[in-house]
N, CA, C and O atoms as a Maestro MAE file, in Angstrom:
{
 s_m_m2io_version
 :::
 2.0.0
}

f_m_ct {
 s_m_title
 :::
 protein
 m_atom[316] {
  # First column is atom index #
  i_m_mmod_type
  r_m_x_coord
  r_m_y_coord
  r_m_z_coord
  i_m_residue_number
  s_m_chain_name
  s_m_pdb_residue_name
  s_m_pdb_atom_name
  i_m_atomic_number
  :::
  1 25 -19.687 -14.896 12.590 1 A "MET " " N  " 7
  2 3 -19.161 -15.399 11.334 1 A "MET " " CA " 6
  3 2 -17.807 -16.034 11.633 1 A "MET " " C  " 6
  4 15 -16.972 -15.451 12.325 1 A "MET " " O  " 8
  5 25 -17.608 -17.213 11.113 2 A "HIS " " N  " 7
  6 3 -16.391 -17.985 11.361 2 A "HIS " " CA " 6
  7 2 -15.463 -17.896 10.146 2 A "HIS " " C  " 6
  8 15 -15.825 -18.323 9.050 2 A "HIS " " O  " 8
  9 25 -14.266 -17.339 10.350 3 A "PHE " " N  " 7
  10 3 -13.256 -17.286 9.297 3 A "PHE " " CA " 6
  11 2 -12.676 -18.677 9.114 3 A "PHE " " C  " 6
  12 15 -12.271 -19.326 10.078 3 A "PHE " " O  " 8
  13 25 -12.641 -19.134 7.851 4 A "ILE " " N  " 7
  14 3 -12.071 -20.454 7.564 4 A "ILE " " CA " 6
  15 2 -10.642 -20.319 7.059 4 A "ILE " " C  " 6
  16 15 -9.718 -20.917 7.612 4 A "ILE " " O  " 8
  17 25 -10.467 -19.523 5.998 5 A "LYS " " N  " 7
  18 3 -9.119 -19.383 5.452 5 A "LYS " " CA " 6
  19 2 -9.055 -18.250 4.451 5 A "LYS " " C  " 6
  20 15 -10.075 -17.770 3.958 5 A "LYS " " O  " 8
  21 25 -7.829 -17.833 4.161 6 A "GLU " " N  " 7
  22 3 -7.571 -16.895 3.078 6 A "GLU " " CA " 6
  23 2 -7.004 -17.699 1.917 6 A "GLU " " C  " 6
  24 15 -6.157 -18.574 2.102 6 A "GLU " " O  " 8
  25 25 -7.482 -17.390 0.725 7 A "ILE " " N  " 7
  26 3 -7.055 -18.099 -0.480 7 A "ILE " " CA " 6
  27 2 -6.129 -17.164 -1.257 7 A "ILE " " C  " 6
  28 15 -6.540 -16.059 -1.611 7 A "ILE " " O  " 8
  29 25 -4.904 -17.573 -1.528 8 A "PRO " " N  " 7
  30 3 -3.932 -16.687 -2.177 8 A "PRO " " CA " 6
  31 2 -4.358 -16.241 -3.579 8 A "PRO " " C  " 6
  32 15 -4.895 -17.019 -4.368 8 A "PRO " " O  " 8
  33 25 -4.099 -14.967 -3.856 9 A "HIS " " N  " 7
  34 3 -4.304 -14.397 -5.187 9 A "HIS " " CA " 6
  35 2 -3.422 -13.163 -5.293 9 A "HIS " " C  " 6
  36 15 -3.204 -12.472 -4.297 9 A "HIS " " O  " 8
  37 25 -2.906 -12.874 -6.503 10 A "ASP " " N  " 7
  38 3 -1.974 -11.761 -6.686 10 A "ASP " " CA " 6
  39 2 -2.615 -10.383 -6.590 10 A "ASP " " C  " 6
  40 15 -1.983 -9.452 -6.092 10 A "ASP " " O  " 8
  41 25 -3.852 -10.230 -7.054 11 A "SER " " N  " 7
  42 3 -4.411 -8.882 -7.155 11 A "SER " " CA " 6
  43 2 -5.601 -8.606 -6.245 11 A "SER " " C  " 6
  44 15 -6.135 -7.496 -6.254 11 A "SER " " O  " 8
  45 25 -6.025 -9.587 -5.463 12 A "MET " " N  " 7
  46 3 -7.144 -9.359 -4.544 12 A "MET " " CA " 6
  47 2 -7.034 -10.314 -3.363 12 A "MET " " C  " 6
  48 15 -6.364 -11.344 -3.424 12 A "MET " " O  " 8
  49 25 -7.702 -9.941 -2.310 13 A "ARG " " N  " 7
  50 3 -7.761 -10.807 -1.129 13 A "ARG " " CA " 6
  51 2 -9.029 -11.647 -1.232 13 A "ARG " " C  " 6
  52 15 -10.117 -11.119 -1.463 13 A "ARG " " O  " 8
  53 25 -8.883 -12.953 -1.060 14 A "ILE " " N  " 7
  54 3 -10.026 -13.862 -1.099 14 A "ILE " " CA " 6
  55 2 -10.121 -14.534 0.265 14 A "ILE " " C  " 6
  56 15 -9.188 -15.203 0.710 14 A "ILE " " O  " 8
  57 25 -11.260 -14.345 0.919 15 A "SER " " N  " 7
  58 3 -11.475 -14.932 2.239 15 A "SER " " CA " 6
  59 2 -12.688 -15.846 2.188 15 A "SER " " C  " 6
  60 15 -13.678 -15.559 1.515 15 A "SER " " O  " 8
  61 25 -12.589 -16.944 2.906 16 A "LEU " " N  " 7
  62 3 -13.694 -17.896 3.003 16 A "LEU " " CA " 6
  63 2 -14.186 -17.920 4.447 16 A "LEU " " C  " 6
  64 15 -13.408 -18.091 5.386 16 A "LEU " " O  " 8
  65 25 -15.498 -17.745 4.599 17 A "PHE " " N  " 7
  66 3 -16.135 -17.754 5.911 17 A "PHE " " CA " 6
  67 2 -17.260 -18.779 5.910 17 A "PHE " " C  " 6
  68 15 -17.726 -19.221 4.859 17 A "PHE " " O  " 8
  69 25 -17.681 -19.141 7.108 18 A "GLU " " N  " 7
  70 3 -18.881 -19.960 7.266 18 A "GLU " " CA " 6
  71 2 -19.779 -19.250 8.266 18 A "GLU " " C  " 6
  72 15 -19.327 -18.825 9.329 18 A "GLU " " O  " 8
  73 25 -21.054 -19.126 7.917 19 A "TRP " " N  " 7
  74 3 -21.996 -18.455 8.807 19 A "TRP " " CA " 6
  75 2 -23.417 -18.851 8.453 19 A "TRP " " C  " 6
  76 15 -23.801 -18.805 7.285 19 A "TRP " " O  " 8
  77 25 -24.186 -19.234 9.432 20 A "ASN " " N  " 7
  78 3 -25.613 -19.496 9.250 20 A "ASN " " CA " 6
  79 2 -25.876 -20.516 8.134 20 A "ASN " " C  " 6
  80 15 -26.741 -20.306 7.283 20 A "ASN " " O  " 8
  81 25 -25.128 -21.611 8.148 21 A "SER " " N  " 7
  82 3 -25.241 -22.689 7.147 21 A "SER " " CA " 6
  83 2 -24.923 -22.226 5.729 21 A "SER " " C  " 6
  84 15 -25.442 -22.763 4.751 21 A "SER " " O  " 8
  85 25 -24.055 -21.215 5.642 22 A "LYS " " N  " 7
  86 3 -23.636 -20.713 4.333 22 A "LYS " " CA " 6
  87 2 -22.116 -20.551 4.305 22 A "LYS " " C  " 6
  88 15 -21.480 -20.240 5.312 22 A "LYS " " O  " 8
  89 25 -21.561 -20.773 3.115 23 A "TYR " " N  " 7
  90 3 -20.187 -20.355 2.857 23 A "TYR " " CA " 6
  91 2 -20.274 -18.945 2.303 23 A "TYR " " C  " 6
  92 15 -21.147 -18.644 1.489 23 A "TYR " " O  " 8
  93 25 -19.376 -18.088 2.739 24 A "ILE " " N  " 7
  94 3 -19.306 -16.733 2.208 24 A "ILE " " CA " 6
  95 2 -17.916 -16.556 1.620 24 A "ILE " " C  " 6
  96 15 -16.909 -16.696 2.313 24 A "ILE " " O  " 8
  97 25 -17.878 -16.245 0.327 25 A "LEU " " N  " 7
  98 3 -16.626 -15.916 -0.351 25 A "LEU " " CA " 6
  99 2 -16.567 -14.403 -0.464 25 A "LEU " " C  " 6
  100 15 -17.473 -13.772 -1.009 25 A "LEU " " O  " 8
  101 25 -15.496 -13.832 0.053 26 A "LYS " " N  " 7
  102 3 -15.339 -12.382 0.039 26 A "LYS " " CA " 6
  103 2 -14.083 -12.044 -0.756 26 A "LYS " " C  " 6
  104 15 -12.992 -12.529 -0.457 26 A "LYS " " O  " 8
  105 25 -14.256 -11.206 -1.768 27 A "PHE " " N  " 7
  106 3 -13.165 -10.767 -2.638 27 A "PHE " " CA " 6
  107 2 -12.951 -9.281 -2.368 27 A "PHE " " C  " 6
  108 15 -13.900 -8.497 -2.410 27 A "PHE " " O  " 8
  109 25 -11.700 -8.891 -2.091 28 A "GLU " " N  " 7
  110 3 -11.432 -7.500 -1.727 28 A "GLU " " CA " 6
  111 2 -10.248 -6.931 -2.491 28 A "GLU " " C  " 6
  112 15 -9.240 -7.602 -2.712 28 A "GLU " " O  " 8
  113 25 -10.401 -5.676 -2.886 29 A "THR " " N  " 7
  114 3 -9.292 -4.852 -3.340 29 A "THR " " CA " 6
  115 2 -9.184 -3.741 -2.294 29 A "THR " " C  " 6
  116 15 -10.005 -3.695 -1.378 29 A "THR " " O  " 8
  117 25 -8.205 -2.851 -2.401 30 A "PRO " " N  " 7
  118 3 -8.113 -1.803 -1.369 30 A "PRO " " CA " 6
  119 2 -9.374 -0.938 -1.223 30 A "PRO " " C  " 6
  120 15 -9.677 -0.486 -0.118 30 A "PRO " " O  " 8
  121 25 -10.105 -0.703 -2.301 31 A "GLU " " N  " 7
  122 3 -11.265 0.187 -2.241 31 A "GLU " " CA " 6
  123 2 -12.619 -0.510 -2.328 31 A "GLU " " C  " 6
  124 15 -13.630 0.079 -1.947 31 A "GLU " " O  " 8
  125 25 -12.666 -1.736 -2.816 32 A "LEU " " N  " 7
  126 3 -13.942 -2.388 -3.105 32 A "LEU " " CA " 6
  127 2 -13.972 -3.814 -2.574 32 A "LEU " " C  " 6
  128 15 -12.935 -4.410 -2.283 32 A "LEU " " O  " 8
  129 25 -15.188 -4.347 -2.454 33 A "GLU " " N  " 7
  130 3 -15.320 -5.756 -2.094 33 A "GLU " " CA " 6
  131 2 -16.584 -6.335 -2.716 33 A "GLU " " C  " 6
  132 15 -17.551 -5.628 -3.000 33 A "GLU " " O  " 8
  133 25 -16.538 -7.642 -2.916 34 A "GLN " " N  " 7
  134 3 -17.680 -8.415 -3.402 34 A "GLN " " CA " 6
  135 2 -17.815 -9.637 -2.502 34 A "GLN " " C  " 6
  136 15 -16.826 -10.277 -2.145 34 A "GLN " " O  " 8
  137 25 -19.047 -9.945 -2.146 35 A "SER " " N  " 7
  138 3 -19.304 -11.125 -1.322 35 A "SER " " CA " 6
  139 2 -20.356 -11.991 -1.985 35 A "SER " " C  " 6
  140 15 -21.322 -11.493 -2.565 35 A "SER " " O  " 8
  141 25 -20.154 -13.289 -1.889 36 A "PHE " " N  " 7
  142 3 -21.086 -14.259 -2.451 36 A "PHE " " CA " 6
  143 2 -21.418 -15.277 -1.375 36 A "PHE " " C  " 6
  144 15 -20.526 -15.805 -0.711 36 A "PHE " " O  " 8
  145 25 -22.704 -15.549 -1.208 37 A "LYS " " N  " 7
  146 3 -23.158 -16.525 -0.212 37 A "LYS " " CA " 6
  147 2 -23.681 -17.767 -0.921 37 A "LYS " " C  " 6
  148 15 -24.454 -17.679 -1.876 37 A "LYS " " O  " 8
  149 25 -23.246 -18.918 -0.436 38 A "PHE " " N  " 7
  150 3 -23.652 -20.204 -0.997 38 A "PHE " " CA " 6
  151 2 -24.099 -21.114 0.137 38 A "PHE " " C  " 6
  152 15 -23.467 -21.149 1.193 38 A "PHE " " O  " 8
  153 25 -25.156 -21.831 -0.070 39 A "SER " " N  " 7
  154 3 -25.592 -22.810 0.923 39 A "SER " " CA " 6
  155 2 -24.528 -23.897 1.059 39 A "SER " " C  " 6
  156 15 -23.990 -24.378 0.062 39 A "SER " " O  " 8
  157 25 -24.236 -24.269 2.272 40 A "ILE " " N  " 7
  158 3 -23.283 -25.356 2.510 40 A "ILE " " CA " 6
  159 2 -23.782 -26.644 1.862 40 A "ILE " " C  " 6
  160 15 -22.986 -27.484 1.441 40 A "ILE " " O  " 8
  161 25 -25.091 -26.794 1.785 41 A "MET " " N  " 7
  162 3 -25.688 -28.001 1.207 41 A "MET " " CA " 6
  163 2 -25.405 -28.140 -0.295 41 A "MET " " C  " 6
  164 15 -25.555 -29.226 -0.854 41 A "MET " " O  " 8
  165 25 -24.995 -27.043 -0.950 42 A "ASP " " N  " 7
  166 3 -24.686 -27.092 -2.382 42 A "ASP " " CA " 6
  167 2 -23.316 -27.702 -2.672 42 A "ASP " " C  " 6
  168 15 -22.974 -27.930 -3.833 42 A "ASP " " O  " 8
  169 25 -22.538 -27.967 -1.636 43 A "PHE " " N  " 7
  170 3 -21.183 -28.493 -1.802 43 A "PHE " " CA " 6
  171 2 -21.013 -29.751 -0.961 43 A "PHE " " C  " 6
  172 15 -21.529 -29.830 0.154 43 A "PHE " " O  " 8
  173 25 -20.293 -30.729 -1.491 44 A "SER " " N  " 7
  174 3 -20.044 -31.961 -0.734 44 A "SER " " CA " 6
  175 2 -19.049 -31.743 0.386 44 A "SER " " C  " 6
  176 15 -19.097 -32.401 1.425 44 A "SER " " O  " 8
  177 25 -18.127 -30.785 0.149 45 A "ASN " " N  " 7
  178 3 -17.095 -30.526 1.149 45 A "ASN " " CA " 6
  179 2 -16.500 -29.138 0.923 45 A "ASN " " C  " 6
  180 15 -16.793 -28.479 -0.075 45 A "ASN " " O  " 8
  181 25 -15.679 -28.715 1.843 46 A "GLN " " N  " 7
  182 3 -15.068 -27.386 1.771 46 A "GLN " " CA " 6
  183 2 -14.165 -27.239 0.551 46 A "GLN " " C  " 6
  184 15 -14.050 -26.147 -0.006 46 A "GLN " " O  " 8
  185 25 -13.537 -28.305 0.140 47 A "LYS " " N  " 7
  186 3 -12.631 -28.249 -1.012 47 A "LYS " " CA " 6
  187 2 -13.360 -27.766 -2.265 47 A "LYS " " C  " 6
  188 15 -12.771 -27.062 -3.085 47 A "LYS " " O  " 8
  189 25 -14.620 -28.132 -2.422 48 A "GLU " " N  " 7
  190 3 -15.378 -27.717 -3.610 48 A "GLU " " CA " 6
  191 2 -15.586 -26.207 -3.661 48 A "GLU " " C  " 6
  192 15 -15.482 -25.616 -4.736 48 A "GLU " " O  " 8
  193 25 -15.874 -25.572 -2.541 49 A "ILE " " N  " 7
  194 3 -16.044 -24.113 -2.539 49 A "ILE " " CA " 6
  195 2 -14.696 -23.435 -2.790 49 A "ILE " " C  " 6
  196 15 -14.640 -22.383 -3.427 49 A "ILE " " O  " 8
  197 25 -13.619 -24.028 -2.296 50 A "GLU " " N  " 7
  198 3 -12.284 -23.492 -2.565 50 A "GLU " " CA " 6
  199 2 -11.948 -23.616 -4.051 50 A "GLU " " C  " 6
  200 15 -11.329 -22.719 -4.624 50 A "GLU " " O  " 8
  201 25 -12.350 -24.718 -4.673 51 A "GLU " " N  " 7
  202 3 -12.121 -24.886 -6.111 51 A "GLU " " CA " 6
  203 2 -12.901 -23.849 -6.908 51 A "GLU " " C  " 6
  204 15 -12.398 -23.328 -7.903 51 A "GLU " " O  " 8
  205 25 -14.117 -23.547 -6.485 52 A "LEU " " N  " 7
  206 3 -14.885 -22.492 -7.150 52 A "LEU " " CA " 6
  207 2 -14.161 -21.155 -7.021 52 A "LEU " " C  " 6
  208 15 -14.032 -20.420 -7.999 52 A "LEU " " O  " 8
  209 25 -13.694 -20.842 -5.825 53 A "ALA " " N  " 7
  210 3 -13.017 -19.565 -5.578 53 A "ALA " " CA " 6
  211 2 -11.754 -19.409 -6.408 53 A "ALA " " C  " 6
  212 15 -11.375 -18.290 -6.754 53 A "ALA " " O  " 8
  213 25 -11.100 -20.517 -6.732 54 A "THR " " N  " 7
  214 3 -9.847 -20.449 -7.486 54 A "THR " " CA " 6
  215 2 -10.021 -20.739 -8.973 54 A "THR " " C  " 6
  216 15 -9.048 -20.704 -9.726 54 A "THR " " O  " 8
  217 25 -11.238 -21.020 -9.400 55 A "SER " " N  " 7
  218 3 -11.440 -21.312 -10.827 55 A "SER " " CA " 6
  219 2 -11.228 -20.045 -11.652 55 A "SER " " C  " 6
  220 15 -11.684 -18.965 -11.273 55 A "SER " " O  " 8
  221 25 -10.546 -20.181 -12.765 56 A "SER " " N  " 7
  222 3 -10.222 -19.013 -13.584 56 A "SER " " CA " 6
  223 2 -11.472 -18.340 -14.132 56 A "SER " " C  " 6
  224 15 -11.507 -17.113 -14.226 56 A "SER " " O  " 8
  225 25 -12.493 -19.097 -14.495 57 A "SER " " N  " 7
  226 3 -13.704 -18.469 -15.034 57 A "SER " " CA " 6
  227 2 -14.408 -17.633 -13.963 57 A "SER " " C  " 6
  228 15 -14.874 -16.532 -14.257 57 A "SER " " O  " 8
  229 25 -14.496 -18.133 -12.729 58 A "PHE " " N  " 7
  230 3 -15.131 -17.367 -11.653 58 A "PHE " " CA " 6
  231 2 -14.285 -16.143 -11.309 58 A "PHE " " C  " 6
  232 15 -14.824 -15.052 -11.126 58 A "PHE " " O  " 8
  233 25 -12.974 -16.312 -11.219 59 A "GLN " " N  " 7
  234 3 -12.100 -15.182 -10.909 59 A "GLN " " CA " 6
  235 2 -12.134 -14.129 -12.010 59 A "GLN " " C  " 6
  236 15 -12.082 -12.935 -11.716 59 A "GLN " " O  " 8
  237 25 -12.220 -14.544 -13.268 60 A "ASN " " N  " 7
  238 3 -12.326 -13.570 -14.357 60 A "ASN " " CA " 6
  239 2 -13.602 -12.750 -14.234 60 A "ASN " " C  " 6
  240 15 -13.595 -11.548 -14.499 60 A "ASN " " O  " 8
  241 25 -14.693 -13.388 -13.833 61 A "THR " " N  " 7
  242 3 -15.946 -12.668 -13.609 61 A "THR " " CA " 6
  243 2 -15.783 -11.668 -12.472 61 A "THR " " C  " 6
  244 15 -16.241 -10.530 -12.580 61 A "THR " " O  " 8
  245 25 -15.144 -12.072 -11.396 62 A "ILE " " N  " 7
  246 3 -14.912 -11.190 -10.250 62 A "ILE " " CA " 6
  247 2 -14.073 -9.988 -10.673 62 A "ILE " " C  " 6
  248 15 -14.397 -8.851 -10.328 62 A "ILE " " O  " 8
  249 25 -13.011 -10.231 -11.410 63 A "ILE " " N  " 7
  250 3 -12.128 -9.149 -11.856 63 A "ILE " " CA " 6
  251 2 -12.877 -8.190 -12.771 63 A "ILE " " C  " 6
  252 15 -12.711 -6.976 -12.656 63 A "ILE " " O  " 8
  253 25 -13.697 -8.713 -13.679 64 A "GLN " " N  " 7
  254 3 -14.494 -7.844 -14.552 64 A "GLN " " CA " 6
  255 2 -15.487 -7.019 -13.731 64 A "GLN " " C  " 6
  256 15 -15.699 -5.839 -14.012 64 A "GLN " " O  " 8
  257 25 -16.091 -7.636 -12.725 65 A "ASN " " N  " 7
  258 3 -16.994 -6.890 -11.836 65 A "ASN " " CA " 6
  259 2 -16.250 -5.748 -11.148 65 A "ASN " " C  " 6
  260 15 -16.775 -4.639 -11.050 65 A "ASN " " O  " 8
  261 25 -15.033 -6.012 -10.673 66 A "PHE " " N  " 7
  262 3 -14.247 -4.956 -10.038 66 A "PHE " " CA " 6
  263 2 -13.961 -3.831 -11.028 66 A "PHE " " C  " 6
  264 15 -14.067 -2.657 -10.671 66 A "PHE " " O  " 8
  265 25 -13.603 -4.166 -12.261 67 A "LYS " " N  " 7
  266 3 -13.353 -3.131 -13.271 67 A "LYS " " CA " 6
  267 2 -14.594 -2.270 -13.468 67 A "LYS " " C  " 6
  268 15 -14.496 -1.045 -13.530 67 A "LYS " " O  " 8
  269 25 -15.756 -2.902 -13.566 68 A "ASN " " N  " 7
  270 3 -17.008 -2.154 -13.725 68 A "ASN " " CA " 6
  271 2 -17.293 -1.285 -12.501 68 A "ASN " " C  " 6
  272 15 -17.758 -0.153 -12.632 68 A "ASN " " O  " 8
  273 25 -17.018 -1.811 -11.330 69 A "MET " " N  " 7
  274 3 -17.246 -1.052 -10.096 69 A "MET " " CA " 6
  275 2 -16.304 0.151 -10.013 69 A "MET " " C  " 6
  276 15 -16.732 1.242 -9.637 69 A "MET " " O  " 8
  277 25 -15.021 -0.036 -10.362 70 A "TYR " " N  " 7
  278 3 -14.078 1.082 -10.362 70 A "TYR " " CA " 6
  279 2 -14.514 2.146 -11.366 70 A "TYR " " C  " 6
  280 15 -14.442 3.341 -11.081 70 A "TYR " " O  " 8
  281 25 -14.967 1.708 -12.541 71 A "GLU " " N  " 7
  282 3 -15.428 2.655 -13.557 71 A "GLU " " CA " 6
  283 2 -16.626 3.450 -13.044 71 A "GLU " " C  " 6
  284 15 -16.663 4.672 -13.187 71 A "GLU " " O  " 8
  285 25 -17.591 2.778 -12.458 72 A "ALA " " N  " 7
  286 3 -18.769 3.466 -11.912 72 A "ALA " " CA " 6
  287 2 -18.371 4.422 -10.790 72 A "ALA " " C  " 6
  288 15 -18.915 5.521 -10.679 72 A "ALA " " O  " 8
  289 25 -17.428 4.000 -9.968 73 A "MET " " N  " 7
  290 3 -16.981 4.848 -8.867 73 A "MET " " CA " 6
  291 2 -16.310 6.111 -9.400 73 A "MET " " C  " 6
  292 15 -16.594 7.210 -8.923 73 A "MET " " O  " 8
  293 25 -15.422 5.964 -10.383 74 A "SER " " N  " 7
  294 3 -14.707 7.128 -10.909 74 A "SER " " CA " 6
  295 2 -15.637 8.055 -11.692 74 A "SER " " C  " 6
  296 15 -15.451 9.272 -11.666 74 A "SER " " O  " 8
  297 25 -16.628 7.505 -12.383 75 A "GLN " " N  " 7
  298 3 -17.578 8.338 -13.129 75 A "GLN " " CA " 6
  299 2 -18.456 9.161 -12.200 75 A "GLN " " C  " 6
  300 15 -18.891 10.253 -12.567 75 A "GLN " " O  " 8
  301 25 -18.717 8.660 -11.024 76 A "ASN " " N  " 7
  302 3 -19.649 9.323 -10.116 76 A "ASN " " CA " 6
  303 2 -18.980 10.099 -8.991 76 A "ASN " " C  " 6
  304 15 -19.669 10.674 -8.149 76 A "ASN " " O  " 8
  305 25 -17.664 10.126 -8.962 77 A "LEU " " N  " 7
  306 3 -16.979 10.872 -7.909 77 A "LEU " " CA " 6
  307 2 -17.240 12.367 -8.001 77 A "LEU " " C  " 6
  308 15 -17.303 13.050 -6.978 77 A "LEU " " O  " 8
  309 25 -17.390 12.876 -9.200 78 A "GLY " " N  " 7
  310 3 -17.593 14.309 -9.392 78 A "GLY " " CA " 6
  311 2 -19.016 14.774 -9.171 78 A "GLY " " C  " 6
  312 15 -19.273 15.978 -9.161 78 A "GLY " " O  " 8
  313 25 -19.954 13.845 -8.994 79 A "ASP " " N  " 7
  314 3 -21.366 14.228 -8.833 79 A "ASP " " CA " 6
  315 2 -21.625 14.920 -7.519 79 A "ASP " " C  " 6
  316 15 -22.760 15.303 -7.236 79 A "ASP " " O  " 8
  :::
 }
 m_bond[315] {
  # First column is bond index #
  i_m_from
  i_m_to
  i_m_order
  :::
  1 1 2 1
  2 2 3 1
  3 3 4 2
  4 3 5 1
  5 5 6 1
  6 6 7 1
  7 7 8 2
  8 7 9 1
  9 9 10 1
  10 10 11 1
  11 11 12 2
  12 11 13 1
  13 13 14 1
  14 14 15 1
  15 15 16 2
  16 15 17 1
  17 17 18 1
  18 18 19 1
  19 19 20 2
  20 19 21 1
  21 21 22 1
  22 22 23 1
  23 23 24 2
  24 23 25 1
  25 25 26 1
  26 26 27 1
  27 27 28 2
  28 27 29 1
  29 29 30 1
  30 30 31 1
  31 31 32 2
  32 31 33 1
  33 33 34 1
  34 34 35 1
  35 35 36 2
  36 35 37 1
  37 37 38 1
  38 38 39 1
  39 39 40 2
  40 39 41 1
  41 41 42 1
  42 42 43 1
  43 43 44 2
  44 43 45 1
  45 45 46 1
  46 46 47 1
  47 47 48 2
  48 47 49 1
  49 49 50 1
  50 50 51 1
  51 51 52 2
  52 51 53 1
  53 53 54 1
  54 54 55 1
  55 55 56 2
  56 55 57 1
  57 57 58 1
  58 58 59 1
  59 59 60 2
  60 59 61 1
  61 61 62 1
  62 62 63 1
  63 63 64 2
  64 63 65 1
  65 65 66 1
  66 66 67 1
  67 67 68 2
  68 67 69 1
  69 69 70 1
  70 70 71 1
  71 71 72 2
  72 71 73 1
  73 73 74 1
  74 74 75 1
  75 75 76 2
  76 75 77 1
  77 77 78 1
  78 78 79 1
  79 79 80 2
  80 79 81 1
  81 81 82 1
  82 82 83 1
  83 83 84 2
  84 83 85 1
  85 85 86 1
  86 86 87 1
  87 87 88 2
  88 87 89 1
  89 89 90 1
  90 90 91 1
  91 91 92 2
  92 91 93 1
  93 93 94 1
  94 94 95 1
  95 95 96 2
  96 95 97 1
  97 97 98 1
  98 98 99 1
  99 99 100 2
  100 99 101 1
  101 101 102 1
  102 102 103 1
  103 103 104 2
  104 103 105 1
  105 105 106 1
  106 106 107 1
  107 107 108 2
  108 107 109 1
  109 109 110 1
  110 110 111 1
  111 111 112 2
  112 111 113 1
  113 113 114 1
  114 114 115 1
  115 115 116 2
  116 115 117 1
  117 117 118 1
  118 118 119 1
  119 119 120 2
  120 119 121 1
  121 121 122 1
  122 122 123 1
  123 123 124 2
  124 123 125 1
  125 125 126 1
  126 126 127 1
  127 127 128 2
  128 127 129 1
  129 129 130 1
  130 130 131 1
  131 131 132 2
  132 131 133 1
  133 133 134 1
  134 134 135 1
  135 135 136 2
  136 135 137 1
  137 137 138 1
  138 138 139 1
  139 139 140 2
  140 139 141 1
  141 141 142 1
  142 142 143 1
  143 143 144 2
  144 143 145 1
  145 145 146 1
  146 146 147 1
  147 147 148 2
  148 147 149 1
  149 149 150 1
  150 150 151 1
  151 151 152 2
  152 151 153 1
  153 153 154 1
  154 154 155 1
  155 155 156 2
  156 155 157 1
  157 157 158 1
  158 158 159 1
  159 159 160 2
  160 159 161 1
  161 161 162 1
  162 162 163 1
  163 163 164 2
  164 163 165 1
  165 165 166 1
  166 166 167 1
  167 167 168 2
  168 167 169 1
  169 169 170 1
  170 170 171 1
  171 171 172 2
  172 171 173 1
  173 173 174 1
  174 174 175 1
  175 175 176 2
  176 175 177 1
  177 177 178 1
  178 178 179 1
  179 179 180 2
  180 179 181 1
  181 181 182 1
  182 182 183 1
  183 183 184 2
  184 183 185 1
  185 185 186 1
  186 186 187 1
  187 187 188 2
  188 187 189 1
  189 189 190 1
  190 190 191 1
  191 191 192 2
  192 191 193 1
  193 193 194 1
  194 194 195 1
  195 195 196 2
  196 195 197 1
  197 197 198 1
  198 198 199 1
  199 199 200 2
  200 199 201 1
  201 201 202 1
  202 202 203 1
  203 203 204 2
  204 203 205 1
  205 205 206 1
  206 206 207 1
  207 207 208 2
  208 207 209 1
  209 209 210 1
  210 210 211 1
  211 211 212 2
  212 211 213 1
  213 213 214 1
  214 214 215 1
  215 215 216 2
  216 215 217 1
  217 217 218 1
  218 218 219 1
  219 219 220 2
  220 219 221 1
  221 221 222 1
  222 222 223 1
  223 223 224 2
  224 223 225 1
  225 225 226 1
  226 226 227 1
  227 227 228 2
  228 227 229 1
  229 229 230 1
  230 230 231 1
  231 231 232 2
  232 231 233 1
  233 233 234 1
  234 234 235 1
  235 235 236 2
  236 235 237 1
  237 237 238 1
  238 238 239 1
  239 239 240 2
  240 239 241 1
  241 241 242 1
  242 242 243 1
  243 243 244 2
  244 243 245 1
  245 245 246 1
  246 246 247 1
  247 247 248 2
  248 247 249 1
  249 249 250 1
  250 250 251 1
  251 251 252 2
  252 251 253 1
  253 253 254 1
  254 254 255 1
  255 255 256 2
  256 255 257 1
  257 257 258 1
  258 258 259 1
  259 259 260 2
  260 259 261 1
  261 261 262 1
  262 262 263 1
  263 263 264 2
  264 263 265 1
  265 265 266 1
  266 266 267 1
  267 267 268 2
  268 267 269 1
  269 269 270 1
  270 270 271 1
  271 271 272 2
  272 271 273 1
  273 273 274 1
  274 274 275 1
  275 275 276 2
  276 275 277 1
  277 277 278 1
  278 278 279 1
  279 279 280 2
  280 279 281 1
  281 281 282 1
  282 282 283 1
  283 283 284 2
  284 283 285 1
  285 285 286 1
  286 286 287 1
  287 287 288 2
  288 287 289 1
  289 289 290 1
  290 290 291 1
  291 291 292 2
  292 291 293 1
  293 293 294 1
  294 294 295 1
  295 295 296 2
  296 295 297 1
  297 297 298 1
  298 298 299 1
  299 299 300 2
  300 299 301 1
  301 301 302 1
  302 302 303 1
  303 303 304 2
  304 303 305 1
  305 305 306 1
  306 306 307 1
  307 307 308 2
  308 307 309 1
  309 309 310 1
  310 310 311 1
  311 311 312 2
  312 311 313 1
  313 313 314 1
  314 314 315 1
  315 315 316 2
  :::
 }
}
């Protein structure tokens, strides 16, 4: 897997990779991570995948997913 770049964000780490003709966007907090794979053919250039990663609507979805994941994690810690 080839690391391309880290995309700045205040509350999570966003990394962009390329592997097997796919872009991989990885979003990380200290305890959790989410990864999304996209075909390189779906984008005209690398800038487009970076624009997706920084779009507020996509980031809001990622943040909501993290909130749901933290909630599920805390609810099930006592099991």
